[in-house]
MDAnalysis code that builds the backbone (N, CA, C; Angstrom):
import MDAnalysis as mda
import numpy as np

u = mda.Universe.empty(690, n_residues=230, atom_resindex=np.repeat(np.arange(230), 3), trajectory=True)
u.add_TopologyAttr("name", ["N", "CA", "C"] * 230)
u.add_TopologyAttr("resid", np.arange(1, 231))
u.add_TopologyAttr("resname", ["MET", "LEU", "LYS", "ASN", "ILE", "THR", "ILE", "GLN", "ASP", "GLN", "THR", "TYR", "GLU", "GLN", "LEU", "ASN", "GLU", "MET", "ILE", "ILE", "LYS", "THR", "GLU", "LEU", "TYR", "PRO", "GLY", "GLN", "LYS", "LEU", "SER", "GLU", "SER", "ARG", "LEU", "MET", "ASN", "LEU", "LEU", "GLU", "VAL", "GLY", "ARG", "THR", "PRO", "ILE", "ARG", "GLU", "SER", "LEU", "LYS", "GLN", "LEU", "LYS", "LYS", "GLN", "ASN", "LEU", "LEU", "TYR", "THR", "PHE", "PRO", "GLN", "SER", "GLY", "THR", "TYR", "VAL", "SER", "LYS", "ILE", "ASP", "ILE", "ASP", "GLN", "ALA", "ASP", "HIS", "SER", "ARG", "PHE", "PHE", "ARG", "LEU", "TYR", "THR", "GLU", "ARG", "GLU", "VAL", "MET", "ALA", "GLU", "LEU", "CYS", "ASP", "VAL", "LEU", "ASP", "HIS", "ASN", "SER", "GLU", "LYS", "SER", "LEU", "GLN", "ILE", "ILE", "LEU", "ASP", "GLN", "GLN", "LYS", "LEU", "GLU", "TYR", "GLU", "ASN", "GLY", "ASN", "ILE", "SER", "ASN", "TYR", "HIS", "ASP", "LEU", "ASP", "ASP", "ALA", "PHE", "HIS", "ARG", "THR", "CYS", "TYR", "GLU", "ILE", "VAL", "GLY", "LYS", "GLY", "GLN", "ILE", "TRP", "LYS", "TRP", "ILE", "ARG", "LYS", "THR", "SER", "VAL", "HIS", "LEU", "ASP", "ARG", "LEU", "ARG", "TRP", "LEU", "ASN", "LEU", "LYS", "ASN", "ILE", "THR", "PHE", "ASP", "TYR", "ASN", "LEU", "VAL", "LEU", "GLU", "GLU", "HIS", "GLU", "ASN", "ILE", "LEU", "ALA", "ALA", "ILE", "LYS", "ALA", "GLY", "ASN", "LYS", "VAL", "GLU", "VAL", "LYS", "LYS", "LEU", "VAL", "ASP", "LYS", "HIS", "ILE", "LEU", "PHE", "MET", "VAL", "SER", "SER", "LYS", "THR", "CYS", "ILE", "ILE", "ASP", "LYS", "TYR", "PRO", "ASP", "TYR", "PHE", "LEU", "GLU", "GLU", "ALA", "LYS", "ARG", "SER", "ILE", "LEU", "GLY"])
u.atoms.positions = np.array([
    [-19.351, -0.609, 24.469],
    [-18.769, -1.718, 23.701],
    [-18.382, -1.272, 22.297],
    [-19.246, -0.489, 21.682],
    [-18.972, 0.015, 20.340],
    [-17.724, 0.885, 20.334],
    [-17.572, 1.690, 21.425],
    [-16.404, 2.552, 21.524],
    [-15.122, 1.739, 21.580],
    [-15.121, 0.626, 22.367],
    [-13.943, -0.223, 22.457],
    [-13.581, -0.824, 21.107],
    [-14.612, -1.272, 20.361],
    [-14.364, -1.835, 19.031],
    [-13.749, -0.777, 18.124],
    [-14.270, 0.438, 18.188],
    [-13.759, 1.526, 17.364],
    [-12.308, 1.833, 17.697],
    [-11.975, 1.874, 18.974],
    [-10.596, 2.130, 19.380],
    [-9.681, 1.017, 18.891],
    [-10.140, -0.218, 19.001],
    [-9.323, -1.343, 18.556],
    [-9.099, -1.284, 17.050],
    [-10.157, -1.009, 16.300],
    [-10.023, -0.896, 14.852],
    [-9.053, 0.216, 14.480],
    [-9.177, 1.347, 15.155],
    [-8.286, 2.475, 14.878],
    [-6.849, 2.121, 15.214],
    [-6.663, 1.408, 16.317],
    [-5.317, 1.010, 16.731],
    [-4.694, 0.070, 15.714],
    [-5.484, -0.906, 15.264],
    [-4.993, -1.827, 14.247],
    [-4.588, -1.079, 12.969],
    [-5.451, -0.165, 12.518],
    [-5.159, 0.577, 11.286],
    [-3.895, 1.415, 11.439],
    [-3.726, 2.027, 12.604],
    [-2.526, 2.832, 12.829],
    [-1.264, 1.972, 12.792],
    [-1.307, 0.825, 13.476],
    [-0.137, -0.050, 13.495],
    [0.149, -0.623, 12.106],
    [-0.911, -0.988, 11.391],
    [-0.753, -1.510, 10.040],
    [-0.078, -0.469, 9.141],
    [-0.533, 0.777, 9.246],
    [0.060, 1.862, 8.444],
    [1.508, 2.105, 8.845],
    [1.805, 2.023, 10.136],
    [3.179, 2.231, 10.592],
    [4.113, 1.150, 10.071],
    [3.592, -0.070, 9.917],
    [4.401, -1.147, 9.340],
    [4.609, -0.898, 7.848],
    [3.547, -0.535, 7.137],
    [3.664, -0.274, 5.701],
    [4.666, 0.841, 5.433],
    [4.606, 1.900, 6.235],
    [5.466, 3.061, 6.010],
    [6.788, 2.968, 6.768],
    [7.103, 1.772, 7.257],
    [8.360, 1.445, 7.935],
    [8.666, 2.363, 9.119],
    [7.623, 2.979, 9.693],
    [7.818, 3.640, 10.983],
    [8.103, 2.577, 12.037],
    [7.470, 1.425, 11.876],
    [7.871, 0.209, 12.567],
    [8.595, -0.616, 11.510],
    [9.906, -0.642, 11.583],
    [10.697, -1.169, 10.472],
    [10.882, -2.691, 10.573],
    [11.118, -3.347, 9.449],
    [11.304, -4.800, 9.449],
    [12.433, -5.231, 10.377],
    [12.106, -6.180, 11.242],
    [13.076, -6.680, 12.205],
    [13.055, -5.967, 13.540],
    [12.270, -4.897, 13.664],
    [12.236, -4.121, 14.905],
    [11.509, -4.884, 16.007],
    [12.071, -4.858, 17.219],
    [11.422, -5.437, 18.381],
    [10.395, -4.445, 18.922],
    [9.193, -4.937, 19.234],
    [8.117, -4.076, 19.694],
    [7.916, -4.200, 21.197],
    [7.490, -3.093, 21.781],
    [7.165, -3.047, 23.197],
    [5.718, -2.588, 23.348],
    [4.904, -3.388, 24.046],
    [3.511, -3.007, 24.253],
    [3.400, -1.651, 24.944],
    [4.211, -1.437, 25.955],
    [4.121, -0.180, 26.703],
    [4.515, 1.005, 25.826],
    [5.515, 0.827, 24.999],
    [5.906, 1.921, 24.100],
    [4.799, 2.228, 23.108],
    [4.169, 1.191, 22.571],
    [3.079, 1.399, 21.615],
    [1.876, 2.044, 22.306],
    [1.622, 1.657, 23.541],
    [0.527, 2.274, 24.298],
    [0.761, 3.776, 24.448],
    [1.992, 4.158, 24.782],
    [2.316, 5.576, 24.943],
    [2.287, 6.305, 23.598],
    [2.776, 5.641, 22.574],
    [2.852, 6.260, 21.259],
    [1.469, 6.547, 20.694],
    [0.550, 5.575, 20.832],
    [-0.787, 5.711, 20.262],
    [-1.815, 6.227, 21.273],
    [-1.381, 6.339, 22.518],
    [-2.250, 6.843, 23.587],
    [-3.522, 6.009, 23.732],
    [-3.339, 4.697, 23.803],
    [-4.446, 3.759, 24.006],
    [-4.048, 2.773, 25.098],
    [-5.022, 1.987, 25.555],
    [-4.771, 1.009, 26.599],
    [-4.128, -0.266, 26.075],
    [-3.854, -1.173, 27.001],
    [-3.164, -2.417, 26.647],
    [-4.023, -3.346, 25.793],
    [-5.350, -3.385, 26.053],
    [-6.208, -4.328, 25.326],
    [-6.239, -4.074, 23.822],
    [-6.492, -2.840, 23.337],
    [-6.481, -2.642, 21.876],
    [-5.116, -2.914, 21.258],
    [-4.033, -2.632, 22.009],
    [-2.697, -2.946, 21.492],
    [-2.537, -4.453, 21.334],
    [-2.880, -5.214, 22.358],
    [-2.705, -6.667, 22.302],
    [-3.569, -7.298, 21.219],
    [-4.819, -6.860, 21.110],
    [-5.709, -7.417, 20.090],
    [-5.215, -7.080, 18.683],
    [-4.693, -5.881, 18.512],
    [-4.165, -5.482, 17.205],
    [-2.916, -6.285, 16.853],
    [-2.070, -6.523, 17.836],
    [-0.865, -7.315, 17.595],
    [-1.236, -8.747, 17.202],
    [-2.269, -9.292, 17.841],
    [-2.735, -10.634, 17.473],
    [-3.175, -10.661, 16.007],
    [-3.922, -9.646, 15.602],
    [-4.407, -9.571, 14.228],
    [-3.251, -9.454, 13.242],
    [-2.255, -8.660, 13.580],
    [-1.096, -8.474, 12.707],
    [-0.253, -9.746, 12.626],
    [-0.220, -10.524, 13.727],
    [0.494, -11.803, 13.693],
    [-0.196, -12.777, 12.744],
    [-1.535, -12.758, 12.731],
    [-2.276, -13.632, 11.824],
    [-1.985, -13.298, 10.361],
    [-1.647, -12.051, 10.095],
    [-1.295, -11.633, 8.735],
    [0.190, -11.853, 8.450],
    [0.903, -12.449, 9.415],
    [2.340, -12.693, 9.295],
    [3.144, -11.402, 9.165],
    [2.632, -10.322, 9.747],
    [3.372, -9.059, 9.759],
    [4.197, -8.918, 11.037],
    [3.877, -9.732, 12.028],
    [4.645, -9.795, 13.260],
    [4.935, -11.251, 13.579],
    [5.982, -11.490, 14.335],
    [6.250, -12.841, 14.823],
    [6.838, -12.731, 16.226],
    [6.717, -13.818, 16.982],
    [7.190, -13.825, 18.369],
    [8.232, -14.911, 18.560],
    [9.349, -14.543, 19.191],
    [10.344, -15.503, 19.640],
    [10.128, -15.733, 21.137],
    [9.919, -16.984, 21.575],
    [9.750, -17.253, 23.012],
    [10.926, -16.714, 23.822],
    [10.630, -16.110, 24.970],
    [11.625, -15.514, 25.859],
    [12.438, -14.387, 25.196],
    [11.968, -13.904, 24.067],
    [12.702, -12.825, 23.398],
    [11.814, -11.620, 23.152],
    [10.665, -11.835, 22.469],
    [9.774, -10.717, 22.219],
    [9.079, -10.807, 20.876],
    [8.374, -9.753, 20.540],
    [7.623, -9.656, 19.289],
    [8.343, -8.709, 18.344],
    [8.453, -9.130, 17.091],
    [9.213, -8.380, 16.095],
    [8.377, -8.148, 14.837],
    [8.711, -7.077, 14.130],
    [8.095, -6.817, 12.831],
    [8.715, -7.756, 11.799],
    [7.870, -8.448, 11.033],
    [8.365, -9.378, 10.023],
    [9.106, -8.637, 8.914],
    [10.056, -9.324, 8.329],
    [10.765, -8.737, 7.195],
    [9.908, -8.877, 5.930],
    [10.233, -8.088, 4.925],
    [9.436, -8.057, 3.694],
    [9.693, -9.330, 2.892],
    [8.623, -9.958, 2.491],
    [8.674, -11.199, 1.719],
    [8.444, -10.859, 0.240],
    [9.511, -10.923, -0.541],
    [9.419, -10.566, -1.962],
    [8.490, -11.501, -2.717],
    [8.483, -12.790, -2.364],
    [7.590, -13.730, -3.043],
    [6.134, -13.334, -2.830],
    [5.785, -12.993, -1.584],
    [4.416, -12.563, -1.306],
    [4.088, -11.268, -2.042],
    [5.047, -10.362, -2.099],
    [4.842, -9.108, -2.832],
    [4.590, -9.385, -4.319],
    [5.339, -10.311, -4.887],
    [5.157, -10.665, -6.302],
    [3.785, -11.276, -6.551],
    [3.337, -12.143, -5.629],
    [2.016, -12.755, -5.787],
    [0.920, -11.694, -5.730],
    [1.060, -10.745, -4.813],
    [0.077, -9.667, -4.696],
    [0.085, -8.790, -5.948],
    [1.273, -8.507, -6.452],
    [1.377, -7.701, -7.666],
    [0.697, -8.392, -8.840],
    [0.887, -9.708, -8.960],
    [0.281, -10.475, -10.049],
    [-1.237, -10.375, -9.984],
    [-1.800, -10.599, -8.786],
    [-3.254, -10.551, -8.624],
    [-3.794, -9.155, -8.904],
    [-3.105, -8.155, -8.373],
    [-3.598, -6.790, -8.557],
    [-3.501, -6.364, -10.024],
    [-2.443, -6.756, -10.689],
    [-2.269, -6.359, -12.089],
    [-3.436, -6.831, -12.942],
    [-3.768, -8.114, -12.872],
    [-4.804, -8.653, -13.754],
    [-6.208, -8.223, -13.317],
    [-6.382, -7.944, -12.029],
    [-7.665, -7.422, -11.567],
    [-7.849, -5.978, -12.021],
    [-6.805, -5.194, -11.836],
    [-6.921, -3.764, -12.111],
    [-7.050, -3.456, -13.598],
    [-6.448, -4.272, -14.425],
    [-6.653, -4.101, -15.877],
    [-8.146, -4.070, -16.205],
    [-8.867, -5.046, -15.660],
    [-10.285, -5.170, -15.984],
    [-11.118, -4.089, -15.306],
    [-10.751, -3.737, -14.077],
    [-11.475, -2.682, -13.371],
    [-11.365, -1.363, -14.137],
    [-10.171, -1.008, -14.552],
    [-9.969, 0.263, -15.252],
    [-10.619, 0.242, -16.642],
    [-10.590, -0.912, -17.298],
    [-11.262, -1.019, -18.598],
    [-12.770, -0.864, -18.434],
    [-13.324, -1.462, -17.374],
    [-14.751, -1.328, -17.100],
    [-15.120, 0.123, -16.785],
    [-14.199, 0.828, -16.158],
    [-14.434, 2.226, -15.805],
    [-14.654, 3.084, -17.055],
    [-14.050, 2.681, -18.158],
    [-14.259, 3.402, -19.424],
    [-15.744, 3.472, -19.786],
    [-16.502, 2.439, -19.418],
    [-17.913, 2.349, -19.808],
    [-18.857, 3.080, -18.854],
    [-18.389, 3.355, -17.622],
    [-19.314, 3.896, -16.630],
    [-18.917, 5.268, -16.087],
    [-17.761, 5.765, -16.482],
    [-17.311, 7.057, -15.970],
    [-18.296, 8.157, -16.364],
    [-18.780, 8.899, -15.380],
    [-19.654, 10.035, -15.655],
    [-19.038, 11.296, -15.058],
    [-19.754, 12.395, -15.153],
    [-19.197, 13.672, -14.705],
    [-18.849, 13.648, -13.219],
    [-19.725, 13.106, -12.405],
    [-19.495, 13.110, -10.957],
    [-18.305, 12.236, -10.560],
    [-18.218, 11.048, -11.166],
    [-17.109, 10.160, -10.814],
    [-15.778, 10.715, -11.349],
    [-15.825, 11.309, -12.519],
    [-14.617, 11.947, -13.050],
    [-14.159, 13.080, -12.123],
    [-15.115, 13.856, -11.639],
    [-14.794, 14.950, -10.726],
    [-14.181, 14.425, -9.438],
    [-14.715, 13.316, -8.907],
    [-14.175, 12.717, -7.684],
    [-12.717, 12.310, -7.866],
    [-12.420, 11.706, -9.014],
    [-11.048, 11.286, -9.284],
    [-10.130, 12.488, -9.492],
    [-10.631, 13.508, -10.162],
    [-9.804, 14.685, -10.410],
    [-9.483, 15.428, -9.118],
    [-10.419, 15.452, -8.192],
    [-10.164, 16.086, -6.891],
    [-9.007, 15.386, -6.182],
    [-8.979, 14.055, -6.249],
    [-7.890, 13.287, -5.638],
    [-6.560, 13.647, -6.287],
    [-6.553, 13.730, -7.623],
    [-5.310, 14.052, -8.325],
    [-4.842, 15.474, -8.019],
    [-5.783, 16.404, -7.920],
    [-5.426, 17.785, -7.577],
    [-4.819, 17.851, -6.175],
    [-5.396, 17.080, -5.258],
    [-4.870, 17.055, -3.895],
    [-3.500, 16.377, -3.853],
    [-3.339, 15.341, -4.661],
    [-2.045, 14.651, -4.714],
    [-0.960, 15.593, -5.237],
    [-1.304, 16.407, -6.225],
    [-0.353, 17.391, -6.743],
    [0.048, 18.374, -5.655],
    [-0.921, 18.815, -4.864],
    [-0.648, 19.747, -3.774],
    [0.267, 19.123, -2.729],
    [0.015, 17.869, -2.390],
    [0.853, 17.191, -1.396],
    [2.274, 17.012, -1.921],
    [2.404, 16.783, -3.221],
    [3.737, 16.688, -3.820],
    [4.469, 18.020, -3.694],
    [3.768, 19.091, -4.025],
    [4.379, 20.426, -3.947],
    [4.765, 20.777, -2.518],
    [4.011, 20.262, -1.548],
    [4.309, 20.507, -0.134],
    [5.325, 19.524, 0.429],
    [5.730, 18.543, -0.386],
    [6.713, 17.560, 0.064],
    [6.180, 16.570, 1.078],
    [4.856, 16.369, 1.099],
    [4.248, 15.460, 2.083],
    [4.094, 14.075, 1.473],
    [5.103, 13.262, 1.641],
    [5.126, 11.949, 0.992],
    [4.073, 11.007, 1.570],
    [3.769, 11.133, 2.861],
    [2.798, 10.240, 3.489],
    [1.402, 10.474, 2.924],
    [0.963, 11.719, 2.868],
    [-0.347, 12.020, 2.298],
    [-0.402, 11.708, 0.813],
    [0.701, 11.954, 0.122],
    [0.796, 11.625, -1.299],
    [0.561, 10.131, -1.516],
    [1.183, 9.312, -0.682],
    [1.010, 7.857, -0.742],
    [-0.443, 7.471, -0.483],
    [-1.060, 8.092, 0.531],
    [-2.436, 7.763, 0.872],
    [-3.398, 8.130, -0.262],
    [-3.105, 9.202, -0.965],
    [-3.940, 9.616, -2.093],
    [-3.736, 8.696, -3.299],
    [-2.571, 8.088, -3.407],
    [-2.349, 7.049, -4.416],
    [-3.362, 5.931, -4.199],
    [-3.450, 5.451, -2.958],
    [-4.420, 4.407, -2.634],
    [-5.853, 4.894, -2.854],
    [-6.123, 6.152, -2.490],
    [-7.476, 6.691, -2.634],
    [-7.915, 6.719, -4.090],
    [-7.009, 7.038, -4.986],
    [-7.335, 7.060, -6.418],
    [-7.763, 5.676, -6.892],
    [-6.972, 4.670, -6.551],
    [-7.292, 3.306, -6.987],
    [-8.565, 2.793, -6.310],
    [-8.695, 3.033, -5.011],
    [-9.896, 2.590, -4.299],
    [-11.149, 3.193, -4.923],
    [-11.094, 4.461, -5.251],
    [-12.253, 5.140, -5.832],
    [-12.604, 4.551, -7.188],
    [-11.617, 4.194, -7.971],
    [-11.879, 3.547, -9.267],
    [-12.634, 2.236, -9.073],
    [-12.210, 1.438, -8.103],
    [-12.892, 0.171, -7.807],
    [-14.322, 0.438, -7.345],
    [-14.497, 1.445, -6.500],
    [-15.822, 1.736, -5.970],
    [-16.773, 2.223, -7.064],
    [-16.268, 2.995, -7.996],
    [-17.116, 3.516, -9.079],
    [-17.721, 2.391, -9.902],
    [-16.954, 1.322, -10.118],
    [-17.462, 0.198, -10.917],
    [-18.114, -0.874, -10.035],
    [-18.338, -0.566, -8.760],
    [-19.012, -1.514, -7.864],
    [-18.143, -2.648, -7.396],
    [-16.811, -2.439, -7.365],
    [-15.878, -3.494, -6.961],
    [-15.119, -3.108, -5.691],
    [-15.769, -2.329, -4.837],
    [-15.107, -1.888, -3.618],
    [-14.675, -3.029, -2.716],
    [-15.451, -4.114, -2.686],
    [-15.097, -5.250, -1.850],
    [-13.805, -5.913, -2.338],
    [-13.618, -5.941, -3.644],
    [-12.382, -6.510, -4.188],
    [-11.182, -5.685, -3.747],
    [-11.353, -4.357, -3.738],
    [-10.260, -3.501, -3.252],
    [-9.912, -3.838, -1.807],
    [-10.914, -4.094, -0.975],
    [-10.659, -4.456, 0.420],
    [-9.881, -5.765, 0.502],
    [-10.227, -6.718, -0.358],
    [-9.478, -7.980, -0.379],
    [-8.021, -7.724, -0.756],
    [-7.829, -6.906, -1.765],
    [-6.473, -6.591, -2.214],
    [-5.677, -5.959, -1.084],
    [-6.271, -5.011, -0.372],
    [-5.565, -4.324, 0.702],
    [-5.139, -5.301, 1.799],
    [-6.002, -6.275, 2.101],
    [-5.684, -7.218, 3.173],
    [-4.542, -8.155, 2.801],
    [-4.359, -8.417, 1.524],
    [-3.377, -9.417, 1.092],
    [-2.130, -8.804, 0.457],
    [-2.014, -7.485, 0.490],
    [-0.936, -6.828, -0.265],
    [0.028, -6.042, 0.605],
    [0.119, -6.373, 1.889],
    [0.932, -5.533, 2.765],
    [2.413, -5.611, 2.405],
    [2.915, -6.775, 2.026],
    [4.328, -6.864, 1.640],
    [4.585, -6.049, 0.370],
    [3.656, -6.093, -0.560],
    [3.773, -5.251, -1.748],
    [3.696, -3.775, -1.372],
    [2.807, -3.440, -0.469],
    [2.645, -2.048, -0.070],
    [3.883, -1.518, 0.638],
    [4.557, -2.363, 1.397],
    [5.800, -1.936, 2.048],
    [6.875, -1.658, 1.003],
    [6.916, -2.493, -0.011],
    [7.873, -2.280, -1.099],
    [7.520, -1.017, -1.892],
    [6.227, -0.811, -2.124],
    [5.769, 0.407, -2.809],
    [6.187, 1.650, -2.045],
    [6.045, 1.610, -0.718],
    [6.417, 2.755, 0.098],
    [7.905, 3.067, -0.037],
    [8.747, 2.040, 0.062],
    [10.189, 2.249, -0.069],
    [10.540, 2.770, -1.451],
    [9.826, 2.264, -2.468],
    [10.057, 2.725, -3.832],
    [9.676, 4.195, -3.977],
    [8.540, 4.567, -3.403],
    [8.086, 5.951, -3.464],
    [9.064, 6.865, -2.737],
    [9.475, 6.467, -1.563],
    [10.343, 7.309, -0.742],
    [11.721, 7.503, -1.362],
    [12.204, 6.491, -2.061],
    [13.586, 6.516, -2.540],
    [13.750, 6.775, -4.036],
    [12.674, 6.558, -4.821],
    [12.840, 6.644, -6.269],
    [11.840, 7.590, -6.926],
    [10.546, 7.313, -6.766],
    [9.562, 7.977, -7.630],
    [9.013, 9.292, -7.094],
    [9.108, 9.549, -5.790],
    [8.502, 10.784, -5.274],
    [9.193, 12.019, -5.842],
    [10.504, 11.965, -6.000],
    [11.263, 13.135, -6.442],
    [10.815, 13.650, -7.805],
    [10.377, 12.726, -8.685],
    [9.941, 13.217, -10.000],
    [8.456, 12.939, -10.257],
    [7.701, 12.697, -9.179],
    [6.235, 12.721, -9.235],
    [5.653, 11.728, -10.238],
    [6.267, 10.560, -10.337],
    [5.849, 9.578, -11.337],
    [4.438, 9.057, -11.094],
    [4.086, 8.810, -9.840],
    [2.784, 8.215, -9.535],
    [1.652, 9.106, -10.020],
    [1.724, 10.397, -9.711],
    [0.679, 11.322, -10.153],
    [0.618, 11.403, -11.678],
    [1.767, 11.456, -12.310],
    [1.794, 11.519, -13.776],
    [1.109, 10.297, -14.389],
    [1.377, 9.128, -13.838],
    [0.755, 7.919, -14.366],
    [-0.742, 7.889, -14.080],
    [-1.150, 8.373, -12.914],
    [-2.586, 8.475, -12.618],
    [-3.280, 9.383, -13.634],
    [-2.676, 10.514, -13.924],
    [-3.272, 11.459, -14.871],
    [-3.404, 10.829, -16.253],
    [-2.391, 10.069, -16.670],
    [-2.447, 9.412, -17.979],
    [-3.529, 8.336, -18.027],
    [-3.666, 7.595, -16.921],
    [-4.706, 6.560, -16.853],
    [-6.087, 7.197, -16.938],
    [-6.301, 8.267, -16.189],
    [-7.606, 8.925, -16.209],
    [-7.910, 9.501, -17.589],
    [-6.920, 10.060, -18.251],
    [-7.125, 10.600, -19.599],
    [-7.534, 9.498, -20.573],
    [-6.907, 8.335, -20.474],
    [-7.245, 7.220, -21.360],
    [-8.642, 6.680, -21.049],
    [-9.015, 6.669, -19.760],
    [-10.368, 6.239, -19.375],
    [-11.398, 7.196, -19.962],
    [-11.162, 8.490, -19.829],
    [-12.080, 9.493, -20.368],
    [-12.233, 9.358, -21.874],
    [-11.146, 8.968, -22.541],
    [-11.183, 8.780, -23.992],
    [-11.814, 7.452, -24.387],
    [-12.058, 6.571, -23.404],
    [-12.648, 5.269, -23.692],
    [-11.708, 4.315, -24.396],
    [-10.406, 4.553, -24.275],
    [-9.405, 3.742, -24.973],
    [-8.955, 2.604, -24.056],
    [-9.639, 1.474, -24.120],
    [-9.366, 0.369, -23.203],
    [-7.991, -0.258, -23.438],
    [-7.554, -0.307, -24.678],
    [-6.226, -0.866, -24.967],
    [-5.149, -0.024, -24.294],
    [-5.264, 1.284, -24.425],
    [-4.295, 2.188, -23.801],
    [-4.387, 2.132, -22.281],
    [-5.605, 2.029, -21.772],
    [-5.795, 1.940, -20.319],
    [-5.054, 0.728, -19.761],
    [-5.224, -0.429, -20.379],
    [-4.572, -1.644, -19.885],
    [-3.052, -1.529, -19.990],
    [-2.573, -0.903, -21.047],
    [-1.127, -0.713, -21.208],
    [-0.579, 0.174, -20.088],
    [-1.310, 1.241, -19.766],
    [-0.874, 2.161, -18.716],
    [-0.947, 1.522, -17.329],
    [-1.967, 0.686, -17.108],
    [-2.066, -0.032, -15.840],
    [-0.876, -0.973, -15.675],
    [-0.527, -1.677, -16.745],
    [0.646, -2.562, -16.703],
    [1.886, -1.781, -16.273],
    [2.113, -0.652, -16.905],
    [3.290, 0.165, -16.602],
    [3.269, 0.643, -15.162],
    [2.097, 1.024, -14.690],
    [1.951, 1.580, -13.345],
    [2.211, 0.545, -12.263],
    [1.744, -0.685, -12.476],
    [1.837, -1.710, -11.432],
    [3.142, -2.499, -11.510],
    [3.735, -2.560, -12.683],
    [4.927, -3.388, -12.858],
    [6.222, -2.671, -12.469],
    [6.121, -1.501, -11.846],
    [7.315, -0.780, -11.438],
    [8.249, -1.649, -10.613],
    [7.666, -2.565, -9.826],
    [8.448, -3.334, -8.868],
    [9.498, -4.198, -9.551],
    [9.222, -4.648, -10.758],
    [10.165, -5.518, -11.457],
    [11.492, -4.804, -11.671],
    [11.420, -3.523, -11.992],
    [12.646, -2.789, -12.292],
    [13.264, -2.117, -11.067],
    [12.508, -1.985, -9.991],
    [13.011, -1.205, -8.854],
    [13.403, -2.031, -7.638],
    [12.952, -3.279, -7.546],
    [13.137, -3.998, -6.282],
    [14.597, -4.307, -5.986],
    [15.436, -4.532, -7.008],
    [16.849, -4.804, -6.763],
    [17.516, -3.602, -6.112],
    [17.180, -2.414, -6.601],
    [17.720, -1.179, -6.036],
    [17.302, -1.021, -4.579],
    [16.031, -1.315, -4.286],
    [15.524, -1.170, -2.923],
    [16.180, -2.189, -1.991],
    [16.328, -3.426, -2.455],
    [16.972, -4.451, -1.630],
    [18.426, -4.069, -1.352],
    [19.112, -3.527, -2.362],
    [20.494, -3.081, -2.168],
    [20.587, -2.009, -1.089],
    [19.606, -1.111, -1.046],
    [19.640, 0.000, -0.094],
    [19.212, -0.420, 1.304],
    [18.271, -1.383, 1.371],
    [17.742, -1.820, 2.676],
    [17.870, -3.336, 2.826],
    [19.068, -3.872, 2.805],
    [19.221, -5.335, 2.835],
    [18.651, -5.998, 4.081],
    [18.653, -5.281, 5.207],
    [18.161, -5.862, 6.464],
    [16.643, -5.889, 6.545],
    [15.961, -5.301, 5.574],
    [14.500, -5.246, 5.595],
    [13.858, -6.467, 4.936],
    [14.661, -7.313, 4.289],
    [14.104, -8.388, 3.467],
    [14.545, -9.757, 3.959],
    [13.678, -10.752, 3.723],
    [14.020, -12.125, 4.055],
    [15.257, -12.553, 3.271],
    [16.139, -13.310, 3.921],
    [17.398, -13.697, 3.300],
    [17.191, -14.504, 2.021],
    [16.242, -15.463, 2.056],
    [16.034, -16.295, 0.874],
    [15.522, -15.476, -0.303],
    [14.743, -14.434, -0.001],
    [14.238, -13.561, -1.055],
    [15.393, -12.774, -1.674],
    [16.286, -12.290, -0.835],
    [17.441, -11.534, -1.345],
    [18.308, -12.412, -2.243],
    [18.525, -13.656, -1.812],
    [19.369, -14.550, -2.616],
    [18.751, -14.816, -3.977],
    [17.440, -14.982, -4.025],
    [16.773, -15.289, -5.304],
    [16.799, -14.102, -6.246],
    [16.841, -12.874, -5.696],
    [16.845, -11.675, -6.527],
    [18.264, -11.269, -6.910],
    [19.152, -11.272, -5.908],
    [20.487, -10.730, -6.108],
    [21.500, -11.786, -6.526],
    [21.174, -13.059, -6.317],
    [22.072, -14.128, -6.684],
    [23.185, -14.339, -5.664],
])
């Protein structure tokens, strides 16, 4: 029984990541049999994972038509960005008070690995290490559960982040540079600077989303496009 639960959890995480990284792109029709072959799992973990993703509004079903990947909801992405911005300001400021040698080393290892993935051109691992850096910061200050809440409610934002990384920021390594600046300010105990850098890091979407919508118009809800593009 434990093995089945583990397979189902793994299947859900894989499908969730494929949606975030647009391997399963917005508007795409899904086939259970294709997903079974792709992930090499049985029908039950696929069906249970699809149910879970539907509850998160990442998939929807048309009767007599099929199941499709939901398009990116800019309003939901904005709400997630708002919550994460004001939460992360305080988390990073609190980190100034508790950062020790071991936790600093843990964060630096992530940044060193992120630099290596950038040099190797591995955008997927680079993205995952972006999340690892932030998750570790939350865990150091005892707020790991809050990070889990953020992850569950931020998939539309994360899809936008992925498109932004793939099309804009990966080429000049902006994410790593901003992480390094945030860590330097934390080490210096400069909470004002830390909050300023967090604002800059999280608010990228305000300046980049129009460009992303222009490039991938079919990935976004029509009403969201109209409100942004006019």
